[in-house]
C-alpha positions as a Markdown table, in Angstrom:
| # | Residue | x | y | z |
|---|---|---|---|---|
| 1 | Met | -28.8 | 4.1 | 15.8 |
| 2 | Ser | -29.6 | 0.6 | 17.1 |
| 3 | Gly | -30.5 | -2.8 | 15.9 |
| 4 | Gly | -27.4 | -3.1 | 13.6 |
| 5 | Glu | -29.0 | -1.2 | 10.8 |
| 6 | Ala | -28.0 | 1.9 | 8.9 |
| 7 | Ala | -29.5 | 5.3 | 10.0 |
| 8 | Glu | -32.3 | 6.8 | 8.1 |
| 9 | Pro | -31.1 | 9.1 | 5.3 |
| 10 | Val | -31.6 | 12.4 | 6.9 |
| 11 | Ala | -28.2 | 14.0 | 6.3 |
| 12 | Asn | -25.0 | 13.6 | 4.3 |
| 13 | Leu | -23.3 | 12.0 | 7.3 |
| 14 | Ile | -24.8 | 8.5 | 7.3 |
| 15 | Thr | -22.7 | 6.0 | 9.1 |
| 16 | Ile | -22.9 | 2.7 | 10.9 |
| 17 | Asp | -21.4 | 2.4 | 14.3 |
| 18 | Val | -19.3 | -0.7 | 14.3 |
| 19 | Asp | -18.1 | -1.4 | 17.9 |
| 20 | Gly | -17.7 | 2.4 | 18.5 |
| 21 | Phe | -16.2 | 3.3 | 15.1 |
| 22 | Pro | -18.2 | 5.0 | 12.4 |
| 23 | Leu | -18.1 | 3.3 | 9.0 |
| 24 | Pro | -19.8 | 4.1 | 5.6 |
| 25 | Val | -23.2 | 2.6 | 4.9 |
| 26 | Lys | -21.9 | 0.9 | 1.7 |
| 27 | Arg | -22.0 | -2.2 | 3.9 |
| 28 | Lys | -25.7 | -2.2 | 5.2 |
| 29 | Ser | -25.4 | -3.5 | 8.7 |
| 30 | Val | -23.1 | -3.9 | 11.7 |
| 31 | Glu | -23.1 | -7.6 | 11.1 |
| 32 | Glu | -22.1 | -7.2 | 7.5 |
| 33 | Trp | -19.2 | -4.9 | 8.5 |
| 34 | Arg | -18.0 | -7.2 | 11.3 |
| 35 | Lys | -17.9 | -10.1 | 8.8 |
| 36 | Ala | -16.0 | -8.1 | 6.3 |
| 37 | Ile | -13.4 | -6.8 | 8.9 |
| 38 | Asp | -13.0 | -10.3 | 10.3 |
| 39 | Gly | -12.2 | -11.6 | 6.8 |
| 40 | Leu | -10.0 | -8.6 | 6.0 |
| 41 | Arg | -7.8 | -9.3 | 9.2 |
| 42 | Lys | -7.2 | -12.8 | 7.9 |
| 43 | Val | -6.8 | -12.1 | 4.2 |
| 44 | Glu | -3.5 | -13.4 | 2.7 |
| 45 | Leu | -1.2 | -10.6 | 1.7 |
| 46 | Arg | 1.5 | -11.3 | -1.0 |
| 47 | Asp | 5.0 | -10.2 | -0.7 |
| 48 | Asp | 4.7 | -7.8 | -3.7 |
| 49 | Asp | 1.4 | -6.2 | -2.6 |
| 50 | Ile | 1.4 | -2.4 | -2.3 |
| 51 | Leu | -0.8 | -0.7 | 0.3 |
| 52 | Met | -2.1 | 2.8 | 0.3 |
| 53 | Leu | -3.4 | 3.8 | 3.7 |
| 54 | Cys | -4.8 | 7.1 | 4.5 |
| 55 | Tyr | -7.7 | 9.2 | 5.9 |
| 56 | Pro | -10.3 | 10.0 | 3.3 |
| 57 | Lys | -9.8 | 12.9 | 0.8 |
| 58 | Ala | -6.0 | 13.0 | 1.0 |
| 59 | Gly | -5.2 | 12.4 | -2.7 |
| 60 | Thr | -5.2 | 8.6 | -2.9 |
| 61 | His | -6.7 | 8.6 | -6.4 |
| 62 | Trp | -3.6 | 10.5 | -7.7 |
| 63 | Leu | -1.3 | 8.3 | -5.9 |
| 64 | Trp | -3.0 | 5.1 | -7.0 |
| 65 | Glu | -2.9 | 6.2 | -10.7 |
| 66 | Val | 0.8 | 7.3 | -10.4 |
| 67 | Thr | 1.8 | 3.9 | -8.8 |
| 68 | Ser | -0.1 | 1.9 | -11.4 |
| 69 | Met | 1.6 | 3.8 | -14.3 |
| 70 | Leu | 5.0 | 3.4 | -12.7 |
| 71 | Leu | 4.6 | -0.3 | -12.4 |
| 72 | Gln | 3.4 | -0.5 | -16.0 |
| 73 | Gly | 6.4 | 1.7 | -17.2 |
| 74 | Lys | 4.1 | 4.0 | -19.2 |
| 75 | Ala | 1.5 | 6.7 | -18.7 |
| 76 | Glu | -1.5 | 4.5 | -19.3 |
| 77 | Tyr | -4.6 | 4.5 | -17.1 |
| 78 | Asp | -5.7 | 1.4 | -15.3 |
| 79 | Pro | -9.3 | 0.7 | -16.5 |
| 80 | Arg | -10.4 | -0.1 | -13.0 |
| 81 | Arg | -11.5 | 2.4 | -10.4 |
| 82 | Lys | -9.4 | 2.7 | -7.3 |
| 83 | Glu | -12.5 | 1.7 | -5.3 |
| 84 | Gln | -12.4 | -1.7 | -7.0 |
| 85 | Leu | -9.2 | -2.4 | -5.0 |
| 86 | Met | -10.4 | -0.8 | -1.7 |
| 87 | Met | -9.9 | -3.4 | 1.0 |
| 88 | Glu | -13.0 | -2.7 | 3.0 |
| 89 | Phe | -15.3 | -3.0 | 0.0 |
| 90 | Val | -13.8 | -6.0 | -1.8 |
| 91 | Asp | -14.7 | -9.6 | -0.9 |
| 92 | Val | -11.8 | -11.7 | 0.2 |
| 93 | Asp | -12.3 | -14.1 | -2.8 |
| 94 | Glu | -12.3 | -11.1 | -5.2 |
| 95 | Met | -9.1 | -9.9 | -3.6 |
| 96 | Ala | -7.4 | -13.4 | -4.0 |
| 97 | Ala | -8.3 | -13.5 | -7.7 |
| 98 | Met | -6.6 | -10.2 | -8.5 |
| 99 | Gln | -3.3 | -10.5 | -10.4 |
| 100 | Ser | -0.1 | -9.4 | -8.8 |
| 101 | Pro | 1.2 | -6.8 | -8.1 |
| 102 | Arg | -2.0 | -5.6 | -6.3 |
| 103 | Ile | -2.3 | -1.9 | -5.4 |
| 104 | Leu | -4.7 | -2.1 | -2.5 |
| 105 | Asn | -6.0 | 0.8 | -0.6 |
| 106 | Ser | -7.9 | 1.5 | 2.6 |
| 107 | His | -9.2 | 4.2 | 4.9 |
| 108 | Leu | -9.4 | 1.8 | 7.8 |
| 109 | Pro | -7.1 | 1.9 | 10.9 |
| 110 | Phe | -4.4 | -0.8 | 11.2 |
| 111 | Ser | -6.5 | -2.5 | 13.9 |
| 112 | Met | -9.0 | -3.4 | 11.3 |
| 113 | Leu | -6.4 | -4.6 | 8.7 |
| 114 | Pro | -4.1 | -7.6 | 8.5 |
| 115 | Trp | -1.4 | -5.7 | 10.3 |
| 116 | Glu | 0.6 | -8.7 | 11.5 |
| 117 | Gln | 1.1 | -9.7 | 7.8 |
| 118 | Ile | 2.0 | -6.2 | 6.9 |
| 119 | Arg | 4.6 | -6.4 | 9.6 |
| 120 | Asp | 6.0 | -9.8 | 9.0 |
| 121 | Lys | 6.1 | -9.6 | 5.2 |
| 122 | Arg | 7.3 | -6.0 | 5.3 |
| 123 | Ile | 4.7 | -4.9 | 2.7 |
| 124 | Lys | 5.4 | -1.5 | 1.1 |
| 125 | Val | 3.0 | 1.1 | 2.5 |
| 126 | Phe | 2.1 | 4.5 | 1.1 |
| 127 | His | 0.7 | 7.1 | 3.4 |
| 128 | Ile | -0.6 | 10.3 | 2.0 |
| 129 | Tyr | -2.1 | 13.0 | 4.2 |
| 130 | Arg | -3.6 | 16.3 | 3.7 |
| 131 | Asn | -4.2 | 19.3 | 6.1 |
| 132 | Pro | -7.4 | 18.9 | 8.1 |
| 133 | Lys | -8.9 | 22.2 | 6.8 |
| 134 | Asp | -8.9 | 21.2 | 3.2 |
| 135 | Thr | -9.8 | 17.6 | 4.1 |
| 136 | Val | -13.1 | 18.7 | 5.8 |
| 137 | Val | -14.0 | 20.9 | 2.9 |
| 138 | Ser | -13.4 | 18.1 | 0.3 |
| 139 | Phe | -15.1 | 15.5 | 2.5 |
| 140 | Phe | -18.1 | 17.9 | 2.9 |
| 141 | His | -18.6 | 18.4 | -0.9 |
| 142 | Met | -18.2 | 14.7 | -1.7 |
| 143 | Ser | -20.7 | 13.7 | 1.0 |
| 144 | Lys | -23.2 | 16.4 | 0.1 |
| 145 | Gly | -23.0 | 15.4 | -3.6 |
| 146 | Ile | -23.8 | 11.8 | -2.7 |
| 147 | Ala | -26.5 | 12.8 | -0.4 |
| 148 | Leu | -28.3 | 14.8 | -3.0 |
| 149 | Arg | -28.1 | 12.1 | -5.5 |
| 150 | Gln | -29.6 | 9.7 | -3.0 |
| 151 | Lys | -32.4 | 12.2 | -2.4 |
| 152 | Val | -31.5 | 12.8 | 1.3 |
| 153 | Pro | -34.2 | 15.2 | 2.6 |
| 154 | Arg | -31.9 | 17.7 | 4.3 |
| 155 | Pro | -28.1 | 17.5 | 3.6 |
| 156 | Leu | -26.0 | 19.1 | 6.3 |
| 157 | Glu | -24.8 | 22.6 | 5.9 |
| 158 | Phe | -21.0 | 23.1 | 6.2 |
| 159 | Ala | -21.1 | 24.4 | 9.8 |
| 160 | Glu | -23.0 | 21.3 | 10.8 |
| 161 | Tyr | -20.6 | 19.0 | 8.9 |
| 162 | Phe | -17.6 | 20.7 | 10.4 |
| 163 | Glu | -18.9 | 19.9 | 14.0 |
| 164 | Asn | -19.4 | 16.3 | 13.1 |
| 165 | Phe | -15.9 | 16.1 | 11.4 |
| 166 | Ile | -14.0 | 17.5 | 14.4 |
| 167 | Asn | -15.9 | 15.2 | 16.8 |
| 168 | Gly | -15.3 | 12.1 | 14.8 |
| 169 | Arg | -18.8 | 11.4 | 14.0 |
| 170 | Gly | -18.3 | 11.1 | 10.2 |
| 171 | Ala | -17.2 | 8.0 | 8.3 |
| 172 | Tyr | -13.8 | 6.7 | 9.5 |
| 173 | Gly | -13.8 | 8.8 | 12.7 |
| 174 | Lys | -11.4 | 11.4 | 13.9 |
| 175 | Tyr | -8.7 | 12.8 | 11.6 |
| 176 | Phe | -6.0 | 13.3 | 14.2 |
| 177 | Ala | -6.7 | 9.8 | 15.6 |
| 178 | Tyr | -6.0 | 8.3 | 12.2 |
| 179 | Leu | -2.5 | 10.0 | 12.0 |
| 180 | Gln | -1.7 | 9.0 | 15.7 |
| 181 | Gln | -2.5 | 5.4 | 15.1 |
| 182 | Phe | -0.5 | 5.3 | 11.8 |
| 183 | His | 2.5 | 6.8 | 13.5 |
| 184 | Lys | 2.2 | 4.4 | 16.4 |
| 185 | Phe | 2.3 | 1.5 | 14.0 |
| 186 | Thr | 5.4 | 2.7 | 12.2 |
| 187 | Gln | 7.2 | 3.3 | 15.4 |
| 188 | Glu | 6.4 | -0.1 | 16.7 |
| 189 | Asn | 7.3 | -1.7 | 13.4 |
| 190 | Pro | 10.3 | 0.2 | 11.9 |
| 191 | Asp | 11.1 | -2.6 | 9.4 |
| 192 | Val | 8.0 | -1.9 | 7.5 |
| 193 | Pro | 8.9 | 0.3 | 4.5 |
| 194 | Val | 6.6 | 3.4 | 4.6 |
| 195 | Phe | 6.5 | 6.3 | 2.2 |
| 196 | Asn | 4.9 | 9.4 | 3.7 |
| 197 | Leu | 3.7 | 12.0 | 1.3 |
| 198 | Ser | 1.6 | 15.2 | 1.9 |
| 199 | Phe | -1.1 | 16.3 | -0.6 |
| 200 | Glu | 0.4 | 19.8 | -0.6 |
| 201 | Asp | 4.0 | 18.6 | -1.5 |
| 202 | Met | 2.4 | 16.5 | -4.3 |
| 203 | Lys | 0.7 | 19.6 | -5.7 |
| 204 | Lys | 3.8 | 21.8 | -5.4 |
| 205 | Asn | 6.2 | 19.5 | -7.2 |
| 206 | Pro | 4.5 | 16.5 | -8.8 |
| 207 | Leu | 7.5 | 15.5 | -11.0 |
| 208 | Glu | 9.9 | 15.3 | -8.0 |
| 209 | Arg | 7.3 | 13.2 | -6.1 |
| 210 | Val | 6.7 | 10.8 | -9.0 |
| 211 | Lys | 10.4 | 10.2 | -9.2 |
| 212 | Arg | 10.6 | 9.6 | -5.4 |
| 213 | Ile | 7.7 | 7.2 | -5.6 |
| 214 | Ala | 9.5 | 5.3 | -8.4 |
| 215 | Glu | 12.6 | 5.0 | -6.2 |
| 216 | Phe | 10.5 | 3.7 | -3.3 |
| 217 | Leu | 9.0 | 1.0 | -5.7 |
| 218 | Ser | 12.5 | 0.2 | -7.0 |
| 219 | Val | 11.2 | 1.1 | -10.5 |
| 220 | Ser | 13.8 | 2.3 | -13.0 |
| 221 | Ile | 12.0 | 4.7 | -15.4 |
| 222 | Ala | 13.0 | 7.4 | -17.8 |
| 223 | Asp | 12.5 | 11.0 | -16.9 |
| 224 | Glu | 10.3 | 11.6 | -20.0 |
| 225 | Val | 8.0 | 8.8 | -18.9 |
| 226 | Cys | 7.8 | 10.5 | -15.4 |
| 227 | Glu | 6.8 | 13.7 | -17.1 |
| 228 | Glu | 4.1 | 12.0 | -19.1 |
| 229 | Ile | 2.8 | 10.3 | -15.9 |
| 230 | Val | 2.7 | 13.7 | -14.3 |
| 231 | Glu | 0.6 | 15.2 | -17.2 |
| 232 | Ala | -1.7 | 12.1 | -17.3 |
| 233 | Cys | -2.3 | 12.4 | -13.6 |
| 234 | Ser | -3.1 | 16.1 | -13.6 |
| 235 | Phe | -6.4 | 16.8 | -11.8 |
| 236 | Gln | -8.3 | 17.7 | -15.0 |
| 237 | Asn | -7.0 | 14.7 | -16.9 |
| 238 | Met | -7.9 | 12.3 | -14.1 |
| 239 | Lys | -11.4 | 13.9 | -13.8 |
| 240 | Lys | -12.0 | 13.3 | -17.5 |
| 241 | Gln | -10.6 | 9.8 | -17.4 |
| 242 | Ala | -12.9 | 9.0 | -14.4 |
| 243 | Glu | -15.8 | 8.9 | -16.8 |
| 244 | Lys | -14.3 | 6.0 | -18.7 |
| 245 | Lys | -13.5 | 3.8 | -15.7 |
| 246 | Glu | -15.3 | 0.5 | -15.0 |
| 247 | Val | -18.3 | 0.5 | -12.8 |
| 248 | Thr | -19.1 | -2.7 | -10.9 |
| 249 | Lys | -21.7 | -4.1 | -8.4 |
| 250 | Gly | -24.5 | -1.8 | -9.5 |
| 251 | Glu | -22.8 | 1.4 | -8.7 |
| 252 | Thr | -23.8 | 4.4 | -10.8 |
| 253 | Arg | -21.3 | 6.5 | -12.7 |
| 254 | Arg | -22.6 | 9.8 | -11.4 |
| 255 | Val | -22.4 | 8.8 | -7.7 |
| 256 | Thr | -19.1 | 7.0 | -7.7 |
| 257 | Asp | -17.0 | 9.4 | -9.9 |
| 258 | Ala | -18.5 | 12.8 | -10.1 |
| 259 | Asp | -18.2 | 13.4 | -6.4 |
| 260 | Met | -14.6 | 12.2 | -6.1 |
| 261 | Tyr | -13.2 | 15.1 | -8.2 |
| 262 | Arg | -14.1 | 18.7 | -7.4 |
| 263 | Lys | -11.1 | 21.2 | -7.4 |
| 264 | Gly | -8.1 | 19.2 | -6.3 |
| 265 | Glu | -6.6 | 22.3 | -4.8 |
| 266 | Ala | -4.7 | 23.3 | -1.7 |
| 267 | Gly | -6.0 | 26.3 | 0.4 |
| 268 | Asp | -9.7 | 26.1 | -0.6 |
| 269 | Trp | -10.5 | 26.0 | 3.0 |
| 270 | Lys | -10.2 | 29.7 | 3.3 |
| 271 | Asn | -13.4 | 30.0 | 1.3 |
| 272 | Tyr | -15.3 | 27.9 | 3.9 |
| 273 | Leu | -13.9 | 28.0 | 7.4 |
| 274 | Thr | -14.7 | 30.9 | 9.6 |
| 275 | Val | -11.9 | 32.4 | 11.7 |
| 276 | Ala | -13.3 | 30.6 | 14.7 |
| 277 | Met | -13.4 | 27.2 | 12.9 |
| 278 | Ser | -9.8 | 27.7 | 11.7 |
| 279 | Glu | -8.6 | 28.5 | 15.2 |
| 280 | Arg | -10.4 | 25.5 | 16.7 |
| 281 | Leu | -8.6 | 23.1 | 14.3 |
| 282 | Asp | -5.3 | 24.9 | 14.9 |
| 283 | Asn | -5.7 | 24.4 | 18.6 |
| 284 | Met | -6.6 | 20.7 | 18.2 |
| 285 | Ala | -3.5 | 20.2 | 15.9 |
| 286 | Lys | -1.1 | 21.8 | 18.5 |
| 287 | Glu | -2.1 | 19.1 | 21.0 |
| 288 | Ala | -2.8 | 16.2 | 18.7 |
| 289 | Met | 0.3 | 16.5 | 16.5 |
| 290 | Val | 2.8 | 16.5 | 19.3 |
| 291 | Gly | 5.5 | 13.9 | 18.4 |
| 292 | Leu | 4.1 | 13.3 | 15.0 |
| 293 | Pro | 6.4 | 13.7 | 11.9 |
| 294 | Tyr | 3.6 | 14.9 | 9.6 |
| 295 | Val | 3.9 | 18.5 | 8.6 |
| 296 | Leu | 0.5 | 20.2 | 8.0 |
| 297 | Gln | 0.6 | 22.8 | 5.3 |
| 298 | Tyr | -2.3 | 25.2 | 4.7 |
| 299 | Ser | -1.6 | 26.8 | 1.3 |
């Protein structure tokens, strides 16, 4: 792709190359992305901001709703969609107009975020991650659903999508590179409070995780309310609630919500990855995960 414009819609892997990093086509040109990132690096963070930073398809919707409910002190859904507080897609003026505490989220690496303010103000950061095998399957289905609704002539088959995923040609680049840069930031800035959470642990014991999240947020909340939050944030209930969320900036309900919720399970990768694919990711993980504290769980 050249000329600073988005690629023609020939597959469900449409990205814009911004200085060597692949980003979604929600912003339509390299220039638009550069302007947005430049503004984002300079945005004024508040001491009580909460950031959720992760690679796509890791479970941010669940974490965002849980955090919102804990701050409210009740199992009541935020009428907004998580995407309305997604830093790379919200204008700086819109972000400034939001009431505190803001629960902001992003899939961008620290280099594209106001990382110095995160460091200096010791902003609370959540990092949720998911094993790469389920991540690629979930990412594939979301991308294919959007591609079909946008009438893309030939959406990629899973084997093609897998190759692009492991080579970092999809939106937001390489999975392992994201984990590496996140860990590097936390090592270099140990005073920044970071809560690491795996998708798989969240699925195994959501009540325990909700209580730990409350502790991290310094929120005192009754056990029965935590139980109500767990129920409200079950996959099926969140999927139903997504249909009632606000839609802004000309986005259509079926594109923005239907593709975000599919199964919400751990281990679905076994239905898609061949033995060879699985072994390739295992070999990549052995090398890429050296020195990282994140435990990848596959079932």
